[in-house]
C-alpha positions in Angstrom: -16.2 10.1 7.1 -19.7 10.3 8.5 -22.3 7.8 7.2 -24.3 10.4 5.1 -21.2 11.6 3.3 -20.0 8.0 2.8 -23.4 7.1 1.3 -23.3 10.1 -1.0 -19.8 9.1 -2.1 -21.0 5.6 -2.9 -23.9 7.0 -5.0 -21.5 9.2 -6.9 -19.1 6.4 -7.5 -21.9 4.1 -8.7 -23.1 6.8 -11.1 -19.6 7.4 -12.5 -18.9 3.7 -12.7 -22.1 3.1 -14.7 -21.0 5.8 -17.2 -17.6 4.2 -17.5 -19.2 0.8 -18.1 -21.4 2.2 -20.9 -18.5 3.9 -22.5 -16.4 0.8 -22.3 -19.2 -1.2 -24.0 -19.5 1.5 -26.7 -15.8 1.5 -27.5 -15.4 -2.3 -27.6 -17.3 -5.2 -29.0 -16.5 -7.3 -25.9 -16.9 -6.5 -22.2 -13.7 -5.2 -20.6 -13.7 -6.5 -17.0 -11.1 -4.0 -15.9 -13.8 -1.3 -15.6 -15.8 -3.5 -13.3 -12.8 -4.4 -11.2 -11.7 -0.8 -10.7 -15.2 0.3 -9.8 -15.2 -2.3 -7.1 -11.8 -1.1 -5.8 -13.2 2.4 -5.7 -16.2 1.3 -3.7 -13.9 -0.5 -1.3 -11.9 2.7 -0.8 -15.0 4.7 -0.1 -16.1 2.0 2.4 -12.8 2.6 4.1 -13.6 6.3 4.5 -11.6 7.7 1.6 -12.8 10.2 -1.0 -12.6 8.7 -4.5 -13.2 10.2 -7.9 -13.2 7.7 -10.9 -11.7 9.1 -14.1 -13.3 7.6 -17.2 -10.2 7.1 -19.3 -8.5 4.0 -20.7 -6.8 2.6 -18.7 -9.0 3.4 -15.7 -7.8 5.9 -13.0 -9.0 6.5 -9.5 -8.2 9.8 -7.8 -8.0 9.2 -4.1 -7.8 11.9 -1.4 -5.3 10.7 1.2 -4.9 13.1 4.1 -5.6 16.1 1.9 -3.4 15.1 -1.0 -4.8 13.6 -4.2 -3.1 10.4 -5.4 -3.7 8.5 -8.7 -4.3 4.8 -8.5 -3.9 3.2 -11.9 -2.8 0.0 -13.6 0.9 -0.3 -14.7 0.3 0.8 -18.3 -1.3 4.0 -17.0 1.7 5.1 -14.8 3.8 6.8 -17.5 1.2 8.5 -19.6 1.8 12.0 -18.2 -1.8 12.1 -16.9 -1.3 10.7 -13.5 0.1 12.7 -10.5 1.4 11.1 -7.3 1.0 7.6 -8.7 0.3 4.4 -6.9 0.3 1.5 -9.3 -2.2 -1.3 -8.6 -1.4 -4.4 -10.5 -3.7 -7.4 -11.1 -0.9 -9.8 -10.2 -0.8 -11.0 -6.6 3.0 -11.3 -6.4 4.8 -9.2 -5.2 2.3 -7.7 -2.8 4.2 -4.4 -2.5 7.1 -3.0 -4.6 9.0 0.2 -4.9 10.7 0.9 -8.3 10.5 4.7 -8.4 6.8 4.6 -7.5 4.8 2.4 -5.1 3.2 -0.7 -6.7 0.6 -2.8 -4.9 -1.0 -6.1 -5.8 -4.7 -6.1 -6.3 -5.1 -8.3 -3.2 -3.2 -5.8 -1.0 -5.1 -2.8 -2.4 -8.4 -4.5 -1.5 -7.2 -5.2 2.0 -5.7 -1.8 2.9 -7.7 0.4 5.2 -7.4 4.2 5.7 -4.3 3.9 7.9 -2.6 1.7 5.3 -3.2 4.1 2.4 -2.2 7.0 4.5 1.1 5.3 5.4 1.7 4.3 1.8 1.0 7.9 0.6 3.5 9.4 3.1 6.1 6.6 2.9 9.7 7.7 2.2 11.4 6.1 -0.8 13.5 3.2 0.3 17.2 4.0 0.6 19.9 2.4 -1.5 18.0 -0.4 -3.4 14.6 -1.4 -4.7 12.1 -2.9 -2.3 10.0 -6.0 -3.0 7.6 -7.5 -0.5 6.3 -10.9 -1.5 3.2 -11.5 0.5 0.2 -9.5 1.6 0.8 -10.4 5.3 4.4 -9.1 5.0 3.2 -5.9 3.4 0.6 -5.3 6.1 3.2 -5.9 8.8 5.6 -3.5 7.1 3.0 -0.8 6.6 2.0 -1.2 10.3 5.6 -0.8 11.4 6.1 2.2 9.1 3.0 3.9 10.5 4.3 3.5 14.1 8.0 4.3 13.5 8.3 6.4 10.3 11.6 8.0 11.3 13.2 4.5 11.7 12.4 3.6 8.1 13.8 6.8 6.8 17.2 5.7 8.2 17.1 2.0 7.2 18.2 0.7 3.8 15.6 -1.2 1.9 17.2 -4.6 2.6 16.4 -4.2 6.3 12.7 -3.0 6.0 11.0 -6.4 6.0 13.2 -7.8 8.7 12.8 -4.8 11.0 9.0 -4.9 10.6 8.9 -8.6 11.4 11.0 -8.1 14.5 8.9 -5.2 15.7 5.8 -7.3 15.2 7.3 -10.3 17.2 9.6 -9.0 20.0 12.2 -11.7 20.9 12.1 -13.3 17.4 15.6 -13.7 16.0 16.2 -13.3 12.3 19.4 -13.3 10.2 20.5 -9.9 8.9 23.4 -8.9 6.7 24.4 -6.2 9.2 23.2 -4.9 12.6 20.0 -2.8 12.9 20.2 0.4 14.9 20.6 -0.3 18.6 19.2 3.2 19.4 15.8 1.9 18.2 15.9 -1.1 20.4 17.4 -3.7 18.1 19.9 -6.3 19.5 22.4 -8.1 17.4 24.5 -11.2 17.9 27.8 -11.0 15.8 28.4 -14.7 16.1 25.0 -15.8 14.6 24.4 -12.6 12.6 20.9 -12.5 14.1 19.0 -9.4 15.1 15.9 -9.0 17.4 13.8 -6.2 18.9 13.9 -5.7 22.6 10.9 -3.4 23.0 7.2 -3.8 22.9 4.4 -1.6 21.4 0.7 -1.8 21.0 0.9 -3.9 17.8 3.5 -6.4 18.9 2.4 -10.0 19.1 2.9 -11.1 22.7 4.7 -14.3 23.2 2.8 -16.8 25.4 
């Protein structure tokens, strides 16, 4: 997004946010901090180069254009109202950082950290196979999203139980981690049946080089 368009987006978001604040004050005798928080999240997304439209409802919604498709960012209680389309839930809790339970859920801390590539990856991510996915920390979630961006076809093949391990191994080639079963050798993963440990034998631009 060019600087002029980004500035115009920030002005629009500020204007819409101000209206939302006033409405929240009129509807309630006490200040509802959720409006302020969501406005700041919207501003962060615009700064990352995304187009954002705040929706003045209760609970708050943010419509976000991710690679030509509109997604709805909302708190957990707004996910099943029938209003939202292509939902990504943003929870105020910090743990877990990322979860799949039929829709993608991020923590507030992760949402504030994600850049354009991260949101694009999340918007296009395949549903995990076989079981729910729960990623505890922001660092683990960022590592996972980075691996998914580079090797999306791999994660369409892996069951959810292998996602976090596979991402960590791709980030740190040569690292050995215990796995319940082998990871696909065709993607460069090695496996020791005696120790039940897997590792990644390749390198890419985001791998952390061992010194």
